[in-house]
C-alpha positions as CSV (number, residue, x, y, z in Angstrom):
1,M,0.0,0.0,0.0
2,Q,1.4,3.4,-1.0
3,F,0.8,6.6,1.0
4,L,1.1,10.1,-0.3
5,P,3.1,12.7,1.7
6,R,1.1,14.3,4.4
7,P,0.3,18.0,4.7
8,Q,2.0,20.2,7.3
9,R,0.3,20.0,10.6
10,R,0.3,22.1,13.7
11,A,3.1,21.5,16.2
12,S,2.5,19.4,19.2
13,S,4.1,18.7,22.6
14,I,6.5,15.8,22.0
15,I,7.8,13.7,25.0
16,D,11.5,12.9,24.9
17,E,11.8,9.6,26.7
18,D,15.5,10.1,27.2
19,V,15.0,13.3,29.0
20,Y,12.1,11.8,31.0
21,A,14.3,8.7,31.9
22,N,17.1,10.9,33.2
23,R,15.0,13.0,35.6
24,D,15.7,12.6,39.3
25,R,13.7,10.0,41.2
26,H,11.9,12.7,43.3
27,S,10.4,14.2,40.1
28,L,9.4,10.9,38.8
29,A,7.6,10.0,42.0
30,S,5.5,13.1,41.7
31,D,4.7,12.2,38.0
32,R,3.6,8.7,39.0
33,S,0.7,9.8,41.1
34,S,-2.0,7.1,41.8
35,D,-4.4,9.6,40.3
36,P,-3.5,10.0,36.6
37,S,-5.4,13.3,36.5
38,D,-2.8,14.9,38.6
39,V,-0.2,14.3,35.9
40,L,-2.6,15.5,33.1
41,R,-3.2,18.9,34.6
42,E,0.2,20.2,33.6
43,S,-1.0,21.6,30.3
44,T,-4.3,21.9,28.4
45,S,-2.9,23.3,25.2
46,D,-2.3,19.9,23.6
47,R,-5.3,17.5,23.7
48,V,-4.3,13.8,23.5
49,G,-6.2,10.6,22.8
50,I,-4.6,7.3,23.8
51,F,-5.5,3.9,22.1
52,I,-4.0,0.8,23.6
53,D,-4.2,-2.6,21.9
54,G,-4.4,-4.8,25.0
55,S,-3.5,-8.0,23.3
56,N,-0.5,-6.5,21.5
57,L,0.7,-5.0,24.7
58,F,0.2,-8.2,26.6
59,Y,2.5,-10.2,24.2
60,A,5.0,-7.4,24.1
61,A,5.2,-7.3,27.9
62,M,5.7,-11.1,27.9
63,Q,8.7,-10.7,25.5
64,L,10.2,-8.1,27.8
65,G,9.5,-9.9,31.1
66,L,7.6,-6.7,32.0
67,E,4.8,-6.4,34.6
68,I,3.1,-3.1,33.7
69,D,2.0,-0.5,36.2
70,Y,-1.0,1.0,34.2
71,S,-1.1,4.2,36.2
72,K,2.6,4.8,35.3
73,L,1.9,3.9,31.7
74,L,-1.0,6.4,31.4
75,G,1.1,9.1,33.1
76,Y,4.0,8.5,30.6
77,L,1.8,8.4,27.5
78,A,-0.2,11.6,28.4
79,R,2.3,13.6,30.4
80,G,2.1,17.4,29.9
81,R,-1.1,17.1,27.8
82,R,-4.8,17.2,28.4
83,L,-6.2,13.7,28.2
84,L,-9.5,13.4,26.3
85,R,-9.8,9.6,26.3
86,A,-7.6,6.6,27.1
87,Y,-9.0,3.5,25.4
88,F,-8.0,0.0,26.3
89,Y,-9.1,-2.7,23.8
90,T,-9.1,-6.4,24.7
91,G,-10.8,-9.7,24.2
92,V,-12.6,-11.1,27.2
93,D,-13.6,-14.4,28.7
94,P,-16.8,-13.7,30.8
95,Q,-15.9,-16.6,33.0
96,N,-12.5,-15.3,33.9
97,E,-13.0,-13.5,37.2
98,K,-9.4,-12.3,37.5
99,Q,-9.6,-10.6,34.1
100,Q,-12.9,-9.0,35.0
101,G,-11.4,-7.6,38.2
102,F,-8.5,-6.2,36.2
103,L,-10.8,-4.5,33.7
104,L,-12.9,-3.0,36.6
105,W,-9.7,-1.6,38.0
106,M,-8.8,-0.1,34.6
107,R,-12.2,1.6,34.3
108,R,-11.7,3.1,37.7
109,H,-8.3,4.4,37.0
110,G,-8.6,6.5,33.9
111,Y,-9.2,4.0,31.1
112,R,-12.3,3.5,28.9
113,V,-12.3,-0.2,28.3
114,V,-13.6,-1.6,25.0
115,T,-14.1,-5.4,25.0
116,K,-15.1,-8.2,22.6
117,D,-15.8,-11.8,23.6
118,L,-13.0,-14.2,22.7
119,I,-13.6,-16.6,19.9
120,H,-12.6,-20.2,20.5
121,N,-10.8,-21.7,17.6
122,A,-10.8,-25.4,16.6
123,D,-7.1,-25.8,17.7
124,G,-8.0,-24.6,21.2
125,S,-6.6,-21.1,20.9
126,K,-8.6,-17.9,21.5
127,H,-8.6,-14.6,19.8
128,A,-10.6,-11.3,19.5
129,N,-9.8,-8.8,16.8
130,L,-10.5,-5.2,17.8
131,D,-8.8,-3.4,14.9
132,V,-12.1,-2.0,13.6
133,E,-13.0,-0.6,17.0
134,I,-9.6,1.1,17.4
135,A,-9.8,2.6,13.9
136,V,-13.3,3.9,14.3
137,D,-12.6,5.5,17.7
138,M,-9.4,7.1,16.3
139,L,-11.4,8.6,13.4
140,E,-14.2,9.8,15.7
141,L,-11.9,11.5,18.1
142,A,-9.5,13.0,15.5
143,Q,-11.4,16.3,15.3
144,Y,-10.9,16.9,19.0
145,C,-7.2,16.0,19.4
146,N,-3.9,17.6,18.6
147,T,-2.1,14.3,19.3
148,M,-3.0,10.6,19.3
149,V,-0.9,7.9,20.9
150,L,-1.3,4.4,19.5
151,L,0.1,1.6,21.6
152,S,0.2,-1.2,19.0
153,G,2.5,-2.7,16.4
154,D,-0.4,-4.0,14.2
155,G,0.2,-3.0,10.6
156,D,-3.5,-3.3,9.9
157,L,-3.9,0.0,11.7
158,T,-1.6,1.8,9.3
159,Y,-4.3,3.1,7.0
160,A,-6.3,4.5,10.0
161,V,-3.2,6.2,11.3
162,N,-2.5,7.8,7.9
163,T,-6.1,9.0,7.6
164,V,-5.9,10.6,11.1
165,A,-2.6,12.3,10.2
166,Y,-4.2,13.8,7.1
167,R,-6.7,15.5,9.4
168,G,-3.9,17.4,11.1
169,V,-3.3,15.1,14.1
170,Q,0.2,14.2,15.3
171,V,0.4,10.4,15.7
172,E,2.8,8.7,18.1
173,V,3.2,5.0,18.0
174,V,4.5,3.0,21.1
175,S,5.3,-0.7,20.7
176,L,7.9,-3.4,20.9
177,Q,10.1,-2.8,17.8
178,S,10.5,-6.6,17.1
179,M,6.7,-6.9,17.0
180,T,5.9,-3.8,15.0
181,S,5.0,-3.4,11.3
182,D,7.5,-1.3,9.4
183,S,4.6,0.4,7.7
184,L,3.2,1.6,11.0
185,V,6.6,3.0,12.1
186,N,7.1,4.8,8.8
187,I,3.8,6.5,8.8
188,A,3.9,7.7,12.5
189,D,5.1,11.2,13.4
190,R,7.0,9.7,16.3
191,Y,7.9,6.1,17.3
192,V,8.9,4.9,20.8
193,D,10.3,1.4,21.4
194,L,8.5,-0.1,24.4
195,A,11.8,-1.6,25.5
196,R,13.3,1.9,26.0
197,I,10.7,2.9,28.5
198,K,10.4,-0.4,30.4
199,E,11.9,0.9,33.6
200,L,9.5,3.8,33.6
201,I,6.3,1.8,33.4
202,Q,7.0,-1.4,35.4
203,R,5.5,-2.1,38.7
204,D,7.5,-1.0,41.8
205,D,7.6,-4.5,43.3
206,I,9.4,-5.7,40.1
207,E,11.9,-2.9,40.5
208,S,12.4,-3.8,44.2
209,R,13.1,-7.5,43.4
210,A,15.6,-6.5,40.7
211,H,17.5,-4.3,43.2
212,A,17.5,-7.1,45.8
213,V,19.0,-9.6,43.3
214,S,21.7,-7.2,42.3
């Protein structure tokens, strides 16, 4: 698929993960508030929408040995900008009480959860494709955002990202590079490898265990 060059769009507030990573621990602690809205009050000039492909993130985290703190993740993705929506898309098993508890926590901590029942395949595997839901929500929210952050490496979303970009929205893609389509990286205004921000978004108990071992 070939994409035409995009028009000039308005400047947006871009996060530099290297600068963010080198900040002192005291500053990071204030950024990692248990209430994500505290972080998001820093600036209202740049309106951001966040779209997280839960399945893609789950497998990326497995590859990295990463146990995610979702409050920290939200704070990193939206820092310095006014959060309009943070969507989390995932397939669900209605009988899985642990998963239901996790999704309830997500809803109560700044995320709008979009679900679809898992389909059971003949080989025993399960899947749920939410690409259409992600694309539609991005297009619907585009008129209200300066910036969109897509946490996914799925190349099927490339056309939606390109369409949103033509509407004047800056698009940032965050994902594990080894699991990310080149077409998605090439069309994004900014790309962040999930491996580079691992220490910023992992749970504190994981950090504590790592220090204890060393």
